Backbone as JSON, one array per atom type, in Angstrom:
{
  "sequence": "QQLSGWYSYGWRFKSTFYFDYQPLIAWLEQFKQIRFKAVFRTSEGFVAINQADDNLTIDGLASQAAESRIEFITDKPLDAKKMESQLLQMCGINHVNPS",
  "N": [[0.84, -1.16, -0.01], [0.52, 2.08, -0.83], [0.82, 5.35, 0.3], [1.01, 9.13, 0.05], [3.64, 9.05, -0.6], [4.7, 7.33, 1.0], [5.38, 3.95, 2.12], [3.53, 0.94, 3.06], [3.92, -1.99, 4.45], [2.59, -5.4, 5.29], [2.01, -8.2, 7.38], [0.08, -10.91, 8.62], [-0.12, -13.75, 10.83], [-1.55, -16.59, 12.07], [-2.15, -17.66, 15.47], [-1.38, -20.32, 15.82], [1.09, -20.38, 14.12], [4.42, -20.47, 14.45], [7.77, -18.92, 15.13], [11.36, -19.19, 14.41], [13.36, -17.97, 16.75], [15.98, -16.56, 16.68], [16.84, -16.95, 13.83], [14.71, -14.91, 12.81], [15.32, -12.6, 14.38], [17.75, -11.95, 13.28], [17.15, -11.76, 10.52], [15.67, -9.43, 10.95], [17.13, -7.53, 11.58], [18.5, -6.6, 9.31], [16.92, -4.2, 8.3], [17.43, -1.88, 9.35], [17.24, 0.66, 8.56], [14.52, 1.14, 8.26], [11.27, 1.61, 9.3], [9.43, -0.22, 11.6], [6.94, -2.49, 13.14], [6.06, -5.19, 15.24], [4.42, -8.14, 16.56], [5.52, -11.38, 17.6], [4.84, -14.73, 17.8], [7.44, -17.02, 19.16], [10.19, -19.3, 19.1], [11.07, -18.68, 21.51], [9.09, -17.66, 22.99], [6.46, -14.9, 23.11], [6.93, -12.24, 21.68], [7.39, -8.64, 21.33], [8.44, -6.29, 19.1], [9.99, -3.76, 17.84], [11.18, -0.82, 15.52], [12.56, 1.77, 15.41], [14.37, 4.7, 14.23], [16.88, 3.61, 13.91], [17.07, 2.03, 16.46], [16.46, -0.88, 17.75], [14.22, -2.52, 19.56], [13.37, -5.15, 21.77], [10.94, -6.89, 23.46], [9.71, -9.05, 25.93], [6.66, -10.68, 25.98], [4.29, -11.18, 28.47], [1.8, -12.58, 28.06], [-0.12, -14.38, 25.97], [-0.46, -13.57, 22.38], [-3.02, -12.74, 20.15], [-2.16, -13.1, 17.61], [0.47, -13.6, 15.42], [1.98, -10.76, 13.81], [3.28, -8.09, 11.57], [4.33, -4.79, 10.56], [5.76, -2.67, 8.18], [6.99, 0.46, 7.44], [7.78, 2.5, 5.07], [9.94, 4.98, 2.81], [10.83, 3.86, 0.65], [10.08, 1.86, -2.05], [9.51, -1.9, -1.24], [10.72, -5.21, -1.65], [7.78, -7.19, -1.46], [7.2, -9.88, -2.12], [9.29, -11.13, -2.03], [10.21, -10.86, 0.84], [7.91, -11.9, 2.19], [8.16, -14.77, 1.45], [10.7, -15.16, 2.6], [9.88, -14.71, 5.31], [8.04, -16.74, 5.81], [9.94, -19.08, 5.59], [11.07, -19.18, 7.97], [9.23, -19.84, 9.59], [7.09, -21.98, 11.41], [4.45, -24.34, 11.82], [2.4, -24.99, 14.59], [0.46, -27.69, 15.76], [-0.93, -28.11, 17.92], [-2.97, -26.57, 20.52], [-1.76, -23.09, 21.12], [0.1, -22.64, 24.08]],
  "CA": [[0.15, -0.03, -0.03], [1.36, 3.41, -0.91], [0.0, 6.77, 0.67], [1.57, 10.13, 0.23], [5.21, 8.99, -0.79], [5.23, 6.22, 1.91], [4.89, 2.56, 1.68], [3.33, 0.29, 4.08], [4.05, -3.56, 4.15], [2.31, -5.97, 6.56], [1.72, -9.41, 7.24], [-0.5, -11.6, 9.87], [-0.22, -15.12, 10.91], [-2.46, -17.2, 13.0], [-1.08, -17.96, 16.56], [-0.71, -21.54, 15.2], [2.41, -20.47, 13.57], [5.84, -19.84, 15.14], [8.89, -18.24, 14.27], [12.52, -19.32, 15.07], [13.54, -16.61, 17.34], [17.29, -16.25, 16.12], [16.9, -16.38, 12.32], [13.91, -13.96, 12.82], [15.75, -11.3, 14.68], [18.81, -12.08, 12.37], [16.65, -11.1, 9.52], [14.98, -8.15, 10.9], [18.32, -6.84, 11.74], [18.68, -6.26, 8.07], [16.05, -3.49, 7.81], [17.69, -0.93, 10.24], [16.65, 2.09, 8.4], [13.04, 1.0, 7.88], [10.33, 1.69, 10.72], [8.46, -1.56, 11.82], [6.46, -2.86, 14.62], [5.83, -6.48, 15.15], [4.21, -9.09, 17.49], [5.57, -12.46, 16.92], [5.07, -15.89, 18.62], [8.6, -17.46, 18.54], [10.57, -20.29, 19.82], [11.26, -18.07, 22.92], [7.79, -17.01, 23.48], [5.8, -14.02, 22.47], [7.74, -10.89, 21.66], [7.02, -7.6, 20.82], [9.62, -5.69, 18.25], [9.92, -2.28, 17.46], [12.2, -0.54, 15.04], [12.48, 3.34, 14.82], [15.55, 5.37, 14.27], [18.08, 2.67, 14.13], [16.97, 1.63, 17.45], [15.66, -2.04, 17.73], [14.03, -3.07, 20.9], [12.76, -6.52, 21.76], [10.39, -7.05, 24.67], [8.75, -10.27, 26.1], [5.25, -10.53, 26.56], [3.63, -12.16, 29.57], [0.59, -12.95, 27.96], [-0.25, -15.02, 24.58], [-1.18, -12.67, 21.57], [-4.29, -13.79, 19.24], [-1.79, -13.83, 16.25], [1.59, -12.94, 15.03], [1.97, -9.63, 13.03], [4.44, -7.29, 11.34], [4.37, -3.94, 9.62], [6.95, -1.97, 7.78], [6.57, 1.69, 6.96], [9.32, 2.93, 4.78], [9.76, 5.9, 2.04], [11.26, 3.32, -0.7], [9.28, 0.2, -2.22], [10.38, -3.14, -0.95], [10.38, -6.48, -2.67], [7.14, -7.91, -0.57], [6.98, -11.21, -2.18], [10.61, -11.91, -1.14], [9.91, -10.76, 2.23], [7.13, -12.77, 2.53], [9.02, -16.01, 1.34], [11.66, -15.31, 3.74], [9.28, -14.74, 6.69], [7.62, -18.43, 5.63], [10.96, -20.08, 5.77], [11.65, -18.99, 9.33], [7.75, -19.98, 10.33], [6.33, -23.37, 11.68], [2.79, -24.68, 12.38], [2.1, -26.04, 15.94], [-0.84, -28.32, 15.42], [-1.72, -28.18, 19.24], [-3.23, -24.98, 20.76], [-0.43, -22.48, 21.95], [0.31, -22.35, 25.33]],
  "C": [[0.89, 1.21, -0.12], [0.57, 4.69, -0.63], [1.09, 7.84, 0.96], [3.22, 9.9, 0.33], [5.54, 7.75, 0.24], [4.38, 4.91, 1.68], [4.62, 1.81, 2.86], [3.0, -1.34, 3.55], [3.48, -4.28, 5.33], [1.75, -7.46, 6.43], [1.14, -9.96, 8.59], [-0.59, -12.96, 9.76], [-0.99, -15.51, 12.4], [-1.46, -17.76, 14.13], [-0.73, -19.38, 16.65], [0.67, -21.45, 14.59], [3.42, -19.99, 14.41], [6.9, -19.6, 14.23], [9.96, -18.65, 15.03], [13.12, -17.88, 15.47], [14.86, -16.16, 16.6], [17.39, -16.13, 14.86], [15.94, -14.98, 12.38], [14.72, -12.53, 13.18], [17.06, -10.9, 13.9], [18.24, -11.27, 10.96], [15.93, -9.71, 9.53], [16.15, -7.27, 11.1], [18.89, -6.19, 10.46], [18.09, -4.8, 7.67], [16.24, -2.35, 8.89], [17.42, 0.47, 9.92], [15.23, 2.04, 8.03], [12.43, 1.11, 9.41], [9.9, 0.43, 10.63], [8.35, -1.75, 13.1], [6.15, -4.19, 14.48], [5.49, -7.17, 16.65], [4.47, -10.64, 17.21], [5.48, -13.54, 18.13], [6.24, -16.77, 18.11], [8.85, -18.59, 19.59], [10.94, -19.96, 21.3], [10.06, -17.67, 23.55], [7.21, -15.84, 22.49], [6.53, -12.81, 22.57], [7.25, -9.76, 21.03], [8.35, -6.96, 20.16], [9.16, -4.74, 17.73], [11.11, -1.54, 16.93], [11.87, 0.86, 14.74], [14.06, 4.03, 15.08], [16.82, 4.69, 14.49], [18.29, 2.32, 15.35], [16.19, 0.23, 17.59], [15.38, -2.56, 19.27], [12.99, -4.26, 20.83], [12.27, -6.76, 23.34], [9.66, -8.44, 24.83], [7.39, -9.92, 26.66], [4.84, -11.77, 27.54], [2.6, -12.76, 29.22], [0.72, -13.19, 26.34], [-1.18, -13.89, 23.84], [-2.04, -13.66, 20.64], [-3.52, -14.1, 17.98], [-0.16, -12.94, 16.37], [1.44, -11.99, 13.81], [3.22, -8.55, 12.77], [3.97, -6.15, 10.38], [5.54, -3.05, 9.33], [6.4, -0.72, 7.28], [7.77, 2.35, 6.23], [8.93, 4.34, 3.29], [10.08, 5.07, 0.59], [10.29, 1.69, -0.7], [10.35, -0.99, -1.8], [10.11, -4.29, -1.72], [9.38, -7.3, -1.51], [7.07, -9.42, -0.69], [8.03, -11.88, -1.63], [10.47, -12.12, 0.26], [9.17, -11.99, 3.0], [7.53, -14.16, 2.52], [9.94, -16.21, 2.45], [11.02, -15.31, 5.19], [8.71, -16.3, 6.83], [8.71, -19.21, 5.96], [11.34, -20.05, 7.42], [10.24, -19.48, 10.22], [7.44, -21.61, 10.36], [5.03, -23.4, 12.18], [3.11, -25.49, 13.81], [0.64, -26.48, 15.66], [-1.82, -28.35, 16.79], [-1.74, -26.83, 19.35], [-2.13, -24.45, 21.54], [-0.78, -22.46, 23.31], [0.85, -20.95, 25.92]]
}
């Protein structure tokens, strides 16, 4: 989506999807110049991740989120299909109700 010179890219995943923590963080670190916010169910629990002004913050969440989600906001177009493919490569599916 593009609005007033800004681009927005976002994905949502059911809570049965989980992400490998270390590869996910390494992948996100490549976007140092891009604003994003996210909540992910990871191999180390639920985390809230925020990137703004080259400052990446990661906070553990005490409670379970309804879903994993991420949104990027940038002034340049990104390769959304490539990003989605990379996200899915780090993703697994838990067929048991998340705890």
